[in-house]
N, C-alpha and C positions, 0 to 999 in steps of 0.2 A: 364702383366697388367700395363699400364702407370699410374703414380700417378696423372697426370693432363690430362685426356682424356675425351672427351665429345662426345656422340654418336649423331646419326641423330635425335633422338627424341627431345633432348634438343636443338640442333642447329637450327632446323626448327621452334621451338616455340619461336617467337620473344619476347614474354613477359618474357621469361627466358634468352635467349641468349643476348639480348640488355643490360641486367644488368651486364653482365660479360665483363670486359675490360682486355686488354693486354698492358703492358708497357715494352719498351726496351729503354735503354739509352746508350750513348757512352762514359760515364765518363768524358765528356767535356762540359756538359750542354745541348746537343742536345738529342732529344728523338723521339721515334715513339710510338703512343698510339691510340688505337681504340677499338672497341668491338670485340668479338671473331668471329662475322660474318662480320667483316670489314665494318660495317655501323657506321659512325661517329655520336655520340650523344652529343658531347660537342664542343664548339668553340676551345677548347684546343687540340682536336684530330687532328691527321695528320700522314701521312707516313713519312714526313721529317720536323721536327720542330727544329729550330736551333736558338742559340743566335746570334745576329748581333750587336756587340758593337758599330759599327760606327753609328747606328741609335739610339739605346737606350739600357736599361738593361733588356729588355723583350725578350722572345722567339718569333720566327716568324714562321708561317706555310707557307712553300713554296709549297710542294706537299701535297695536302689534301688527295687524294685517287687515286686509280688506278683501273679502271674497266677492267676486262678481259672478252673476248668473245671467245668461242670455235666455230669454223666454220667447218662443215663437209657437203659435198654434197650440198653446197650453203645454208644450214640451219644454223642460228646463235643462239647461246645460251649464253646470257649475264649473267655473274656470279656476277655482281656488285649489290649493295644494297644501296639506299638512301631513306630518308624520306622526303616527300613533304607535302604540306598543306592538312589538313583533314585526317591525319593518313594514307596517301597514300604512299605505299612503291613501289619503282620501281628501278631496273628491277626484283626484287625478286630472286636474284641469290642464296639466302640462301636455297632455296628448293632443290638445287642440292648437298648440302653438305651432306657427309656421315659420316665424322668424323673430329674432331679437337683435335690435340695432342700438348701440350705445355711443354712437359717434358724437351727437350733440346732446341729446338727453336720452335716458332709457326708454326705449319704445318696443313694445311687443305686439305682434300681429297674430290674432287668433282666427281660425276658420272653423265654424260650426255649421255643417251643411252648406246652405247658401249664404250664410252670414259671415262677413269678414269684418272683424272689429280690431281697431288699433287702440292700444293703451299707452299713454305717454306720461311720465312722472317728472316733476321738477320741484326742487326745494327752494323756497323763496329766500334770497339773501337777506341776512340780518333780521329775519322774522321767523318765529316758530310756526311755520306753516308749510305743509306739503300740498301740492296741487296735482291731481290726476285727471288727464283729459282723455275721454273716450270718444272716438270718431267711428261712426258706422260707415265703412267703406263700401260694403255691398249688402243688400238685403232685398228679398223678393216679396216680403209681406211684412205686416205690422210686427214690430220688435219692441220688447220691453227689457230694461236692464234692472237687475236687483243687486243692491250692495249691502253686504252683511259685515259690519265692523267688529273686529275682535279686540277687546280692551284689556289692558294689563294694569296700568297705574301702579308701577313698582320701580324700584331701583334696578339698574342693569346688573347689580351684584346679587339680586335675589330672584325669587319666583313668587307667583301668585297662585293661590289655590282657592277652590270654592269655599266661601265663608258667608256667615250671616251678617257681617259688619259692612259689606259692600253696599253702597247706596245705589238703589235702582231708579231713583227719580230722575226725570229729565224735564227740560223746558223747551218748548218750541221756539225757534228763531226763524228768520226769513229763509225759507226753502231748506230748513234743516232743524237740528236739535242741538242742545248743549247738555252736558252731563258731567258729574264729578263723582268718582267712586269712593274717595276717602278724604277726610279733612286734611288741609294743608296743601292739597294739590290744586292747580288751576283747573278751570272748567275746560273740557274738550269740546270744541265747537265744530260740528260737522254740517256742511252745507253743500248744496248743488247750485248751479247757475240757472236752473229753471225749476218750475213748480214740480213737486213730486209728492208721493205719499210715504209717510213713515209708519211702519207697523210695529207696535211695541209688543215683542214676544221675548221677554228676558229669559236667558238660559246660560248655563255654563258648558263650555266644550272641554271635556276632561281628558287628561292624559296625553296632551300634546308633547312630543319629544323633540329634543335638540341634539342631533347626532354629533356635532362638533364638541359639545360639552361632554358627551359620553366618551368621546375619544380622549379628552383631556382629563378624564378621571373625576369629573364633577357630577353632582346631581343634574338630571337632564330632562325632567318632565314638569309640566305645570298645567293648570286649568286657566282658560281665558273666558272672560265674560262677554256675551253678545247681547246687547239690549234689544235687538230686533233687526229690521232691515228697511232700506229705502227702495222704492220702485219708481221708475221714471220711463216714459215712452221716448223712443229715439227714432228719428227718420234717417233714411239713407242720405249720406253727406253731412249729417248734423254732428256737432260736437257737444258733449256734456262734460262739464268740469266738476269734479268732486274736490272739496277743500276740507282739510283737517288742520285746525290751529287752536290757539288759546285765546283768540279774540274773534268777535263777530265781524263779518265783512259784507259789503253790499253784493248780493249775488250777481247783479248785472256787471260787476267789475271783475269777475273771476276770469272770464275768457280773455279780456284785454290784458289783465295782469299776467296770465300764463304766457301770452304771446310776447309781452314785454320782457319777461324773464328769459325766455328762449333766445330772444335777439341779443341778450347780454352775454350769452355763453360762447366760448371759443370752441369750435369743433375739435374733437379728439381724432384728428385725421392723420396724425403722425406720431412718432416716438416723442418728439419734443413737445407737441401740443398736449399729449396725454400727461406728460410729467408737469407741464405748466398748469394744467387744470388741477392735477393732484396737489401741486404746491399750494395753490390758493385754498384748498380744503383744510389746510392746517392753520390758517389764520384764525385767530380767536379774539374778537373785540368784546370787551366788557366795560360799558360806559366809555370813559376816555382812555382806558388802558388797552394796550394791544399786546397779544402774546402769540407764541407758536406752540401748538399742541404737539406732543412727542409722537402721537400716532392714534389710530382708530382701530377698534372701537373703545379701548379701555384706558388709554394713557391720558395724563394731564400735562400741564406745562412743566417739564423738568429742566432745570437750569442748564445742565451740560448739553442736553439735546438741543435746547433753544439756541445756544451760541454756535454749536457745530452746524446746525441746520440753517441758521439765519442767512448767511451769505448766499447759499444756493437757492433758497426759496425767495429771495428778493433781488440781490445784486445780479445774479445770473440771469434774471428776467428783466434787467435794466430798471428795476423798481427801487430806486434809492430812497424814495419817500417812505415806502413801507418799512425799509430797514430802519430809518430814523424813528418812526413812531413806535416800533417794537423796542428799539434800543432805549427810547425815552422811559418806557416802563421798566426795562431791565436795569437801566442806570439808577433809577430811584431805588430799586430793590438792592442793588450792589452797595449803594451809599448807606442804606439802612443797615446792611449786614456789617460793613466795615466799621460803622459807628456803634455796633453792639446793640442796635435797636430792634424791636420786633419787626418782622417783615410784613409790610402792609400790602403786598402784591400777591397775586395768585401764581407764584413761581416756587416750585418745590425743589428741595435738595440743593439749595444755594450754598450750604455749608460744606459740600464736598471739596476737598483741597485743590483739585485741578480746575474748578469752575471758573475762577477769576482768570486763570491762564488761557482758557478757551475764549473768554470774553475779549482778551487782548488780541487773540488770533482773529476773531470775528471782525474787530475794528480794523485790523491790519488789511483784511480783504476790502473793507470800505475805502481805505486809503488808496488801494490799487484801482478800485473802480471809479474813484473821484479824483482826488489829488492829495498829496501830503499836506498842503496848506489848508484845504478844506477840512481834512481829518483833524489836524492840529487845533484848528479853531473850534471844532465841534466837540471833539473827544480828548483833546490833549491833556486837559486837567484831570480827567477821569483816569487816563492811562498812567499819568504821573502818580496819582494817589494809589492806584492798584499796585504798581511796582514798589512804591515805598511801603505799603501795607505788608507786602510779602517780604521785602528786604529786612524789615524790622521784626519779622516773625510774630506779627500780631494775630495771625490766623491760629486758631486753637489746635490745628493739626497739620501745619505746614511750616517746617523750620529750616532756615537757611544756615547750613553748617559752614565752618571755616574753609572748607575746600570748594565752596561756591555752589554746591549741589543742594537741592531741596530734599528734605526727609519727611516722610509721613508714616503714621502708624496705621497699618491695615490688617493687623493680626486678628482683632476681634470684630471688626466691622468692615464691610465692603466699601471701599472709598474710591474705586476707579470705575470706569464704564463697564468693566467685567464684574458686575454687582450681584450675581446670583448668591443666595444664601440658603442653607438647610439647617434647621434647628437653631436659627439665629446666628450661625457661623458662616463666614464667606466660603464658598466652594473653591474660589481661587484667591487665597489670602495674600494678595500682592502688598508688600510692605517695605519700608525703608527707602532707599533710593530707587524710585520707579522710573522706568526708561522714558515714557512719554511725558511725565511731569517735567523732567529735566530737559527734554528736547523742547517742550513748550517754554520753559523758563529761559533757555538760551535764546530762542527765537524772540521772546518778548523783550529781553534786555537789548538786543541788537535793534529791534524795530523801534522801540521807544527812543533809544539814543539817536537813531537816524532821523526820526520824526522831529526831534528838537535840535538837530545839529545846526540848522540854519540860524537859530537864535544864538548869536555870538557869545552872549554872556550867561548862557544857561549852564550852571555848574553840574546839573544832573547828567549831562552828556558824558563828561569825563568819568564820573563815578560809575555809570552803567557800562561804559566801554571797558574799564578795568575789571568790573565784575564779570562781564561776559568772557573776557580772556581767561580768567581763573576758572570759570564754569566749563569752558571748552576743554581746557587741559584736563580737568578732573573727570569730565564726562568720558573722554576717550580712555583714560586710565581705569575707570571703574567698570564701564559697560562693554567695551570692545574686547571680545575674547579671542583666543588663539585660532578659532575656526572662521573668523571673519564676520560673524554676526554679533548682535547685541544681546547681552543678558537682559531678561525681562525685569528683574529687580535684584537689588543687592542690599542685604541687611546684615552688617557686620561680616561674619565669616560665611553667612548663608548666601548662596548665589543661585538664582533660578536659571538653569540652562535650557529651559523649555523654549522651543522655537514658536514664538507668538507674533502676531502682526503689529504689536505696539511699537516695534522698532522702525516700521516704515515711515512714521511721522518725521523721524530725524532726517530722512532723505527727501521728504516731500516739502518741508517747510522752507521758506525763503532764506532763512539763516540756519546753518547747520554747523555743529562742531566737527563734523567729519570732512575729510578731503574726498576728492572725486573717486579715488581708488577704493577707499573705505565704503563710500556710498554704494558703489557698484557691487561690492561683495555682499552687502546687506540686501540689496535689491535682488541679487541672484538667489540668495537663500530663501527669501520670501517667494520668489517666482517658482522655485523648485518644490517647495514643501507646503505652501499655503494657498497658492492661486487656484481658484476653481472658476468655472464659467459664470458663477453667480455671486462671487465675492471672495474675500480672503477668509480662509479658515482661522478660527481662533486658537487653534493648536495644531501642530504638525502631527501627521499620522505616525511619525517616528518617535514622538515624545510620549512619555508615560501618561496614562490616564486619558488617552484619546477616546472620545465618545461623540461620534458625529451625528447621531440621529436624535432629533428633538421630538420625542414621542412619549406616550404613556402619561401616567398621573403626574401631578405637579412636582413631587419629589424627584422622580426620574428625569423630568425635563430640566429641573434646576441643575442636576448633575451634568447635564449635557450642554447647558446654555452657552457656556464659553469654553467648552472642552473639545472643540472640533467642528462646531457648526460654522457656516459661512455667512458673512454679513456684507451686503452690497455697499454700504456706505464706505467701507474701507477701500473699495475699488477706486473711489475718487482720489484718495491720497496715494494709493499705489500707482495709479496711472499718472498722477502729477509727478511723482518721483521718477517714473519710467521716462516721461518726456524730458525731465531735467537731465537725465543721463544720455538719452538717445536722440533727443530733439526731433527734427523732421523725420528721421529714419524710423522713429517709433510710432508715428501717427497711424499707419496701416494696422499695426498690432493692436493699438487702442481701439480703433474702429471695429475690428473683428471681435474683440472682447465684449463690446457693447451689444452685439447681436444676441448673445445668450440672455441678456437682461431684457431686451426688447421683446423676446418671445414670451416672457412672463406676464406681459400686459394683458394677455388674453387667457391666462390660466387660473389666476387666483382672484385678487380684487381687480376687476376689469379697469385697465387704464392706470394702475398704480403698482407699487412694489411692496411685497410683504416684509415683515420684520427680519426674518432670517431664513436660511435654507439648511437642509441637512448637508454635512460636509462630504458625503460620499454620493456617487451616482445612485438614483437619477436626480439628486439635488432638489428634493421636494420642498416647496415653500411652506413655512411654518409661522406660528406666532400671530401677532397683530396683522390685520389684513392690509393696512397701509401705514408706512413708517416714515416719519418726516426726514430723518437723517439720510435714509437711502435715496429718497426722491431728490433731496437737496444736493447730495454729492454727485449724483449722475448729472443733474442740471449744471452744476459748477464745472464738471468735466467737459460737458458739451460746449460750454462757454469757452473753456480753455482750448479745446480743439478748434473752435472757430477762429482763434487767433493764428493757429498754425496753418489753417486752410485758406 
């Protein structure tokens, strides 16, 4: 029994199957994403979606989809599926699907009369190339396959429409063709592993619609260009491989390459293996630089997300080397930022005031995974420089006050992870003394002091220890309220009494200014008001402005983004806090809580976790189909659980 297998009943029910998506990446920024029935429902969907740095810093859809047709005795059976105006689907190829299995690679089995055809897709690592293998499992007479490619050649942020500027020319290559619709784009090379015939019949398929974009209040239709089709004969038991990439390849090498790539994949046969595979999909290598993408299909490498996700995506998988190569690029960007130089790395939002604090937290996890000595040798100087940079208030929006707390101005600009804006103004204007900023600061002071404590003549240790004592005293005085939970932020006489999850970090971190009784009261408040089966709510239902459903046009979704929606990554810190309080007696509770997230692996992006969930039942998944911090924190939690078990 496959862990990720879907039968005919679900596959032919479009209401169910169109909600389930498949994502594969090449660890170099390119990806393939669509639904399990190969019907694109987003403008971000495509068979071959790649970054083109010469044009911009966005991804671009070259090959949108590929329609297959089975031909026997002159009868044609089209296996494709597209949505057109008026909820009209054509050609309805999903009705031939008998099974979809996603355990190792996406594999679909079609049955057309006496023909049983298997289709398997794989995205080649570190190369802009997708391979699709078709195997004829059963056939009682001569069979021909026809492949009709739908081309877009556009940014994932835009649409293409029928126009006279599109280039229709193509050039033959070995067992295929190459073509380029617009200047500035690379050539799209489409080949098969055996001789075939290409029929040049250029046409536009007009009015294709994307239902997910319609749901989100965006434009949702486009026209796609089809240059013609390939035809190839196939015998029972034979496999034909279709390749789409930006470089030519030897056709006879396609089948061995496919098998080589399959052998390199870890089966998605468990909760852990699904998350491990998903973790690898966020890796992004560009030349000698290594990054973590915040999510798919539209996020780039965001600094805060990078540092929060890095330990879970690497150290939790026992991959210290990957942590080091990503941190090498991140360290270069950090040093440029602190020196006031232009950032020469593809890391965005490095200027946000808590980013350096999260970098210290990430390195702290490295010290726990390796040793203090190894961490001090590799990152000790960087940690010292970050702490001194913050202590001297050299950050343009992070100021150390005399009471030992950090102050940041977030009135006009969103500066925390709760970063939704409407009309240029933050929906959640968190400003002043912000609770997680100062929890991170206290944790950083204590960690760096402990890291250097073995150096007998290190004057920084005494300075940071004294600083931490002052910060701890002020933290309790400023944030801990009479009801036992923590204020979200304090700015002069303005105090935010909203019950938000940002207080949980103070209980989860290795070093906390709270005593055990105070920690437990904070944890109890979070448990009662914020905990859901899918993550922590961003706002309590008892607080004003609670808005748990992330639906509708962009403006409506922005108002709900951090006003009650539930985020899985916060569960990692919540459960870490829970285990700190309850230790072994809390393990069974943590394990039960994970069941609700494991169920999601078969509902949204198969084998991964979406960006967020509605804060009320039925807790529907929303946003990006796969989100790095969510996957990372669940992996880190599983690693933590393994130590208890």
